[in-house]
DSSP file (Angstrom, degrees, kcal/mol; ACC not computed):
  #  RESIDUE AA STRUCTURE BP1 BP2  ACC     N-H-->O    O-->H-N    N-H-->O    O-->H-N    TCO  KAPPA ALPHA  PHI   PSI    X-CA   Y-CA   Z-CA
    1    1 A M              0   0    0      0, 0.0     2,-0.2     0, 0.0    69,-0.0   0.000 360.0 360.0 360.0 141.8  -12.7    3.2   -4.7
    2    2 A S        -     0   0    0     68,-0.1     2,-0.3    67,-0.0    71,-0.1  -0.449 360.0-145.3 -72.3 145.6  -12.2    2.2   -1.2
    3    3 A R        -     0   0    0     -2,-0.2    17,-3.0    70,-0.0     2,-0.4  -0.829  24.5-106.5-114.2 149.0  -10.0    4.4    1.1
    4    4 A V  E     -A   19   0A   0     53,-1.1    15,-0.3    -2,-0.3     3,-0.1  -0.615  34.4-175.8 -70.2 127.3   -7.7    3.2    4.0
    5    5 A A  E     -     0   0A   0     13,-3.2     2,-0.3     1,-0.4    14,-0.2   0.769  65.4  -3.3 -98.0 -32.1   -9.6    4.3    7.2
    6    6 A S  E     -A   18   0A   0     12,-2.1    12,-2.4    51,-0.1    -1,-0.4  -0.987  55.8-164.2-155.5 159.0   -6.9    3.2    9.6
    7    7 A V  E     -A   17   0A   0     -2,-0.3    10,-0.2    10,-0.2    46,-0.1  -0.989   7.3-168.7-144.0 144.2   -3.5    1.4    9.8
    8    8 A K  E     -A   16   0A   0      8,-1.7     8,-2.9    -2,-0.3     2,-0.2  -0.991  22.5-124.3-139.1 123.2   -1.6   -0.1   12.8
    9    9 A P  E     -A   15   0A   0      0, 0.0     2,-0.3     0, 0.0     6,-0.2  -0.445  30.2-174.3 -72.7 142.9    1.9   -1.2   12.9
   10   10 A L  E >>  -A   14   0A   0      4,-2.9     4,-0.7    -2,-0.2     3,-0.5  -0.788  32.2 -77.0-126.6 172.4    2.6   -4.7   13.9
   11   11 A S  T 34 S+     0   0    0     -2,-0.3     3,-0.2     1,-0.2    -1,-0.1  -0.310 106.7  31.9 -67.0 150.9    5.8   -6.8   14.6
   12   12 A G  T 34 S-     0   0    0      1,-0.2    18,-0.3    16,-0.1    -1,-0.2   0.831 132.1 -63.3  73.1  30.5    7.9   -8.1   11.8
   13   13 A F  T <4 S+     0   0    0     -3,-0.5    16,-2.4     1,-0.3     2,-0.3   0.826 100.3 136.7  64.0  37.4    7.3   -5.3    9.4
   14   14 A R  E  <  -AB  10  28A   0     -4,-0.7    -4,-2.9    14,-0.2     2,-0.3  -0.819  36.5-159.5-109.6 149.7    3.6   -6.1    9.2
   15   15 A I  E     -AB   9  27A   0     12,-2.0    12,-2.8    -2,-0.3     2,-0.6  -0.967  15.1-138.5-126.2 150.1    0.7   -3.7    9.2
   16   16 A E  E     -AB   8  26A   0     -8,-2.9    -8,-1.7    -2,-0.3     2,-0.4  -0.918  28.6-171.3-100.7 118.6   -2.9   -4.1   10.0
   17   17 A V  E     -AB   7  25A   0      8,-2.8     8,-2.2    -2,-0.6     2,-0.4  -0.871  10.6-171.4-117.9 146.3   -5.0   -2.0    7.5
   18   18 A R  E     -AB   6  24A   0    -12,-2.4   -13,-3.2    -2,-0.4   -12,-2.1  -0.996  10.8-154.3-137.3 131.7   -8.8   -1.3    7.5
   19   19 A F  E >   -A    4   0A   0      4,-3.0     3,-2.3    -2,-0.4   -15,-0.2  -0.677  31.9-104.2-105.6 161.0  -10.6    0.3    4.7
   20   20 A N  T 3  S+     0   0    0    -17,-3.0   -16,-0.1     1,-0.3    -1,-0.1   0.551 120.4  58.0 -63.2  -7.1  -13.8    2.3    4.8
   21   21 A D  T 3  S-     0   0    0    -18,-0.3    -1,-0.3     2,-0.2     3,-0.1   0.195 122.3-106.0-102.4  14.6  -15.9   -0.6    3.4
   22   22 A E  S <  S+     0   0    0     -3,-2.3     2,-0.3     1,-0.3    -2,-0.1   0.438  72.6 144.3  79.3  -0.6  -14.7   -2.7    6.4
   23   23 A T        +     0   0    0     -5,-0.1    -4,-3.0     2,-0.0     2,-0.3  -0.574  28.5 162.6 -72.2 133.8  -12.3   -4.9    4.4
   24   24 A A  E     +B   18   0A   0     -2,-0.3     2,-0.3    -6,-0.2    -6,-0.2  -0.953  10.7 121.3-145.7 156.7   -9.3   -5.5    6.7
   25   25 A G  E     -B   17   0A   0     -8,-2.2    -8,-2.8    -2,-0.3     2,-0.4  -0.970  50.7 -69.7 167.1-172.5   -6.4   -7.6    7.4
   26   26 A E  E     -B   16   0A   0     -2,-0.3     2,-0.4   -10,-0.2   -10,-0.2  -0.855  33.0-164.1-112.2 140.1   -2.7   -7.9    7.9
   27   27 A L  E     -B   15   0A   0    -12,-2.8   -12,-2.0    -2,-0.4     2,-0.8  -0.957  15.1-140.9-121.1 137.3    0.0   -7.3    5.3
   28   28 A N  E     +B   14   0A   0     -2,-0.4     3,-0.4   -14,-0.2   -14,-0.2  -0.860  20.9 177.4 -93.9 114.1    3.6   -8.4    5.6
   29   29 A L    >>  +     0   0    0    -16,-2.4     3,-1.8    -2,-0.8     4,-0.8   0.376  49.9 106.7 -97.1   4.5    5.8   -5.6    4.0
   30   30 A S  T 34 S+     0   0    0    -18,-0.3     3,-0.3     1,-0.3    -1,-0.2   0.794  82.3  48.9 -57.3 -31.0    9.2   -7.2    4.8
   31   31 A E  T 34 S+     0   0    0     -3,-0.4    -1,-0.3     1,-0.2    -2,-0.1   0.567 110.4  51.2 -81.9 -10.3    9.6   -8.1    1.0
   32   32 A R  T <4 S+     0   0    0     -3,-1.8     2,-2.2     1,-0.1    -1,-0.2   0.482  78.5  99.6-101.7  -6.2    8.7   -4.6   -0.2
   33   33 A L     <  +     0   0    0     -4,-0.8     2,-0.3    -3,-0.3     9,-0.1  -0.343  57.8 108.8 -86.4  65.7   11.0   -2.5    2.0
   34   34 A F        +     0   0    0     -2,-2.2     4,-0.4     7,-0.0     3,-0.2  -0.925  43.8  53.0-137.4 162.2   13.7   -1.9   -0.6
   35   35 A G  S  > S-     0   0    0     -2,-0.3     4,-2.5     1,-0.1    -3,-0.0  -0.251  99.8 -61.4  96.7 165.1   14.9    1.1   -2.6
   36   36 A P  T  4 S+     0   0    0      0, 0.0    -1,-0.1     0, 0.0     0, 0.0   0.660 132.5  40.7 -66.8 -20.7   15.9    4.5   -1.3
   37   37 A V  T  4 S+     0   0    0     -3,-0.2    28,-0.3     2,-0.1     4,-0.3   0.856 121.6  38.0 -87.4 -39.0   12.5    5.4    0.3
   38   38 A F  T >> S+     0   0    0     -4,-0.4     4,-1.4     1,-0.2     3,-0.8   0.710  99.6  73.7 -93.1 -20.1   11.6    2.1    1.8
   39   39 A E  H 3X S+     0   0    0     -4,-2.5     4,-1.8     1,-0.2    -1,-0.2   0.860  90.1  60.1 -55.6 -40.9   15.1    0.9    3.0
   40   40 A P  H 3> S+     0   0    0      0, 0.0     4,-1.1     0, 0.0    -1,-0.2   0.785 103.3  53.3 -66.4 -24.3   15.2    3.3    6.0
   41   41 A L  H <4 S+     0   0    0     -3,-0.8     7,-0.4    -4,-0.3    -2,-0.2   0.886 108.4  49.9 -68.7 -38.1   11.9    1.6    7.3
   42   42 A A  H  < S+     0   0    0     -4,-1.4    -1,-0.2     1,-0.2    -3,-0.1   0.842 114.2  44.0 -67.9 -32.2   13.6   -1.8    7.1
   43   43 A R  H  < S+     0   0    0     -4,-1.8    -1,-0.2     1,-0.2    -2,-0.2   0.756 116.4  47.1 -84.5 -20.6   16.6   -0.5    9.0
   44   44 A D    >X  -     0   0    0     -4,-1.1     4,-1.8    -5,-0.2     3,-0.6  -0.842  56.5-175.7-124.3  91.7   14.7    1.4   11.7
   45   45 A P  H 3> S+     0   0    0      0, 0.0     4,-2.3     0, 0.0     5,-0.2   0.847  87.1  59.7 -55.9 -37.8   11.8   -0.3   13.3
   46   46 A E  H 34 S+     0   0    0      1,-0.2     4,-0.3     2,-0.2    -5,-0.1   0.921 107.2  45.9 -56.9 -44.1   10.9    2.8   15.3
   47   47 A L  H X4 S+     0   0    0     -3,-0.6     3,-1.3     1,-0.2    -1,-0.2   0.896 109.5  54.7 -66.9 -36.7   10.4    4.7   12.0
   48   48 A F  H >< S+     0   0    0     -4,-1.8     3,-1.1    -7,-0.4    -2,-0.2   0.877 102.4  59.0 -62.0 -38.0    8.4    1.8   10.5
   49   49 A R  T 3< S+     0   0    0     -4,-2.3    -1,-0.3     1,-0.3    -2,-0.2   0.566  87.6  75.8 -67.8  -7.0    6.1    2.1   13.6
   50   50 A Q  T <   +     0   0    0     -3,-1.3    -1,-0.3    -4,-0.3    -2,-0.1   0.237  68.5 144.2 -89.1  14.7    5.3    5.7   12.7
   51   51 A V    <   +     0   0    0     -3,-1.1     2,-0.2    10,-0.1    10,-0.2  -0.204  19.7 160.4 -57.1 144.5    2.9    4.6    9.9
   52   52 A S  E     -C   60   0B   0      8,-2.7     8,-2.4   -44,-0.1     2,-0.4  -0.843  40.1 -99.0-147.2-179.6   -0.1    6.6    9.3
   53   53 A V  E     -C   59   0B   0     -2,-0.2     6,-0.2     6,-0.2     2,-0.1  -0.960  34.8-144.8-104.9 130.6   -2.9    7.4    6.8
   54   54 A D    >   -     0   0    0      4,-2.8     3,-2.1    -2,-0.4   -50,-0.1  -0.302  34.6 -92.2 -91.8-177.7   -2.6   10.6    4.7
   55   55 A E  T 3  S+     0   0    0      1,-0.3    -1,-0.1     2,-0.1    -2,-0.0   0.728 125.5  54.0 -67.0 -17.3   -5.3   12.9    3.6
   56   56 A L  T 3  S-     0   0    0      2,-0.1    -1,-0.3   -53,-0.0   -52,-0.1   0.317 121.5-103.4 -97.1  10.0   -5.7   10.9    0.2
   57   57 A G  S <  S+     0   0    0     -3,-2.1   -53,-1.1     1,-0.3     2,-0.3   0.652  75.8 136.0  83.8  11.9   -6.1    7.5    2.0
   58   58 A A        -     0   0    0    -55,-0.1    -4,-2.8    10,-0.1     2,-0.4  -0.730  61.3-112.1 -98.5 153.5   -2.7    6.1    1.5
   59   59 A V  E     +CD  53  67B   0      8,-1.3     8,-3.4    -2,-0.3     2,-0.3  -0.631  51.3 172.8 -74.9 131.9   -0.4    4.4    3.9
   60   60 A C  E     -CD  52  66B   0     -8,-2.4    -8,-2.7    -2,-0.4     6,-0.2  -0.929  28.2-148.9-146.0 158.3    2.5    6.7    4.6
   61   61 A W    >   -     0   0    0      4,-2.3     3,-1.0    -2,-0.3   -10,-0.1  -0.791  35.7-110.4-121.7 165.2    5.6    7.3    6.7
   62   62 A P  T 3  S+     0   0    0      0, 0.0   -11,-0.0     0, 0.0    -1,-0.0   0.677 114.6  64.0 -68.5 -21.3    7.3   10.5    7.9
   63   63 A N  T 3  S-     0   0    0    -16,-0.1   -22,-0.0     2,-0.1   -16,-0.0   0.481 123.4 -98.4 -89.2   4.2   10.3    9.9    5.5
   64   64 A G  S <  S+     0   0    0     -3,-1.0     2,-0.1     1,-0.3   -26,-0.1   0.266  78.3 138.4 107.4 -14.6    8.0   10.2    2.4
   65   65 A A        +     0   0    0    -28,-0.3    -4,-2.3    -5,-0.1    -1,-0.3  -0.414  26.2 168.7 -66.5 142.2    7.5    6.5    1.8
   66   66 A D  E     -D   60   0B   0     -6,-0.2     2,-0.5    -2,-0.1    -6,-0.3  -0.998  26.7-147.0-150.0 153.7    3.9    5.6    0.9
   67   67 A L  E     -D   59   0B   0     -8,-3.4    -8,-1.3    -2,-0.3    -2,-0.0  -0.968  29.6-113.4-123.9 134.3    1.8    2.7   -0.5
   68   68 A A     >  -     0   0    0     -2,-0.5     4,-1.9   -10,-0.2     3,-0.4  -0.441  15.1-137.8 -71.7 135.3   -1.2    3.1   -2.7
   69   69 A P  H  > S+     0   0    0      0, 0.0     4,-2.5     0, 0.0     5,-0.2   0.854  99.8  57.7 -55.1 -40.3   -4.4    2.1   -1.3
   70   70 A D  H  > S+     0   0    0      2,-0.2     4,-2.2     1,-0.2     5,-0.2   0.869 107.2  49.9 -55.6 -42.6   -5.7    0.4   -4.4
   71   71 A S  H  > S+     0   0    0     -3,-0.4     4,-2.1     1,-0.2    -1,-0.2   0.915 112.2  48.2 -55.1 -53.5   -2.7   -2.0   -4.4
   72   72 A L  H  X S+     0   0    0     -4,-1.9     4,-2.0     2,-0.2    -2,-0.2   0.816 109.4  51.7 -61.0 -36.7   -3.2   -2.8   -0.7
   73   73 A Y  H  X S+     0   0    0     -4,-2.5     4,-1.9    -5,-0.2    -2,-0.2   0.944 109.7  49.0 -64.5 -45.9   -6.9   -3.4   -1.1
   74   74 A R  H  <>S+     0   0    0     -4,-2.2     5,-2.5     1,-0.2    -2,-0.2   0.913 110.9  52.0 -55.7 -44.3   -6.3   -5.9   -4.0
   75   75 A Q  H ><5S+     0   0    0     -4,-2.1     3,-1.3     1,-0.2    -1,-0.2   0.914 109.0  48.9 -59.2 -48.0   -3.7   -7.6   -1.9
   76   76 A L  H 3<5S+     0   0    0     -4,-2.0    -1,-0.2     1,-0.3    -2,-0.2   0.806 113.7  45.7 -66.7 -31.3   -6.0   -8.0    1.0
   77   77 A R  T 3<5S-     0   0    0     -4,-1.9    -1,-0.3    -5,-0.2    -2,-0.2   0.345 114.5-115.9 -97.8   4.8   -8.8   -9.4   -1.1
   78   78 A G  T < 5 +     0   0    0     -3,-1.3    -3,-0.2     1,-0.2    -4,-0.1   0.721  64.9 145.2  66.8  21.3   -6.4  -11.8   -3.0
   79   79 A E      < -     0   0    0     -5,-2.5    -1,-0.2    -6,-0.2    -2,-0.1  -0.668  54.5-103.1 -90.4 146.2   -6.8  -10.2   -6.3
   80   80 A P    >   -     0   0    0      0, 0.0     3,-1.0     0, 0.0    -1,-0.1  -0.354  43.4 -96.2 -71.7 149.6   -3.9  -10.0   -8.7
   81   81 A A  T 3  S+     0   0    0      1,-0.2   -10,-0.1     2,-0.1     0, 0.0  -0.251 105.3  25.0 -58.8 145.5   -2.2   -6.7   -9.2
   82   82 A G  T >  S+     0   0    0      1,-0.1     3,-1.3    -3,-0.1    -1,-0.2   0.686  71.1 134.8  79.2  16.6   -3.3   -4.5  -12.1
   83   83 A T  T <   +     0   0    0     -3,-1.0    -2,-0.1     1,-0.3    -1,-0.1   0.596  69.4  61.7 -76.5  -8.9   -6.9   -5.9  -12.4
   84   84 A D  T 3  S+     0   0    0      2,-0.1     2,-0.3     0, 0.0    -1,-0.3   0.474  86.3  95.0 -91.8  -3.2   -8.1   -2.3  -12.7
   85   85 A R  S <  S-     0   0    0     -3,-1.3     0, 0.0     1,-0.0     0, 0.0  -0.679  70.9-136.6 -94.2 144.5   -6.2   -1.7  -15.9
   86   86 A K        -     0   0    0     -2,-0.3     3,-0.1     1,-0.1     4,-0.1  -0.710  30.2-107.5 -92.5 143.8   -7.8   -2.1  -19.3
   87   87 A P    >   -     0   0    0      0, 0.0     3,-1.1     0, 0.0     6,-0.1  -0.350  41.8 -86.2 -72.4 156.0   -5.7   -4.0  -21.9
   88   88 A P  T 3  S+     0   0    0      0, 0.0     6,-0.1     0, 0.0     0, 0.0  -0.262 113.9  38.4 -54.0 147.8   -4.1   -2.2  -24.9
   89   89 A G  T 3  S+     0   0    0     -3,-0.1     5,-0.1     1,-0.0     0, 0.0   0.554  73.5 123.8  87.1  10.8   -6.4   -1.9  -27.8
   90   90 A D  S <  S-     0   0    0     -3,-1.1    -1,-0.0     3,-0.1     4,-0.0   0.338  91.5 -97.9 -84.3   9.3   -9.5   -1.2  -25.8
   91   91 A G  S    S+     0   0    0      0, 0.0     3,-0.1     0, 0.0    -1,-0.1   0.214 112.2  85.9  96.1  -6.3  -10.1    2.0  -27.6
   92   92 A E  S    S-     0   0    0      1,-0.2     2,-0.0     3,-0.0    -6,-0.0   0.587  90.4-126.5 -93.4 -10.2   -8.5    4.2  -24.9
   93   93 A G        -     0   0    0     -6,-0.1     2,-0.3     2,-0.0    -1,-0.2  -0.135  38.5 -55.2  81.8 169.5   -4.9    3.9  -26.2
   94   94 A R        -     0   0    0     -6,-0.1     2,-0.2    -3,-0.1     3,-0.0  -0.636  50.9-131.6 -91.2 144.7   -2.0    2.8  -24.2
   95   95 A R    >   -     0   0    0     -2,-0.3     3,-1.7     1,-0.1     2,-0.1  -0.584  38.1 -87.2 -82.0 153.4   -1.0    4.6  -20.9
   96   96 A A  T 3  S+     0   0    0      1,-0.3    -1,-0.1    -2,-0.2     0, 0.0  -0.458 114.8  18.2 -59.9 130.8    2.5    5.8  -20.3
   97   97 A G  T 3         0   0    0     -2,-0.1    -1,-0.3    -3,-0.0    -3,-0.0   0.447 360.0 360.0  88.1  -1.6    4.5    2.9  -18.6
   98   98 A T    <         0   0    0     -3,-1.7    -2,-0.1     0, 0.0    -1,-0.0   0.437 360.0 360.0-107.2 360.0    2.1    0.1  -19.6
């Protein structure tokens, strides 16, 4: 799995993300900034600009908000969400929450 190599905050609640395989692009997060962890980022542009990459390769902020690298990678490549999951009945059983 590719890991986030770098992230840079941009205006308008967008980020520029680069993965270790050189996949890169801009993502608009304005529609994703809801809920108790992400709403502070929408209210405070300075907090949003403190985006970084953690030791696991996730995009994160000082308030504990984070975004999974696999989801960001699929979004940059134009792939639908959840393409790495196997359908129920594939011999592995269902996973919790699916």
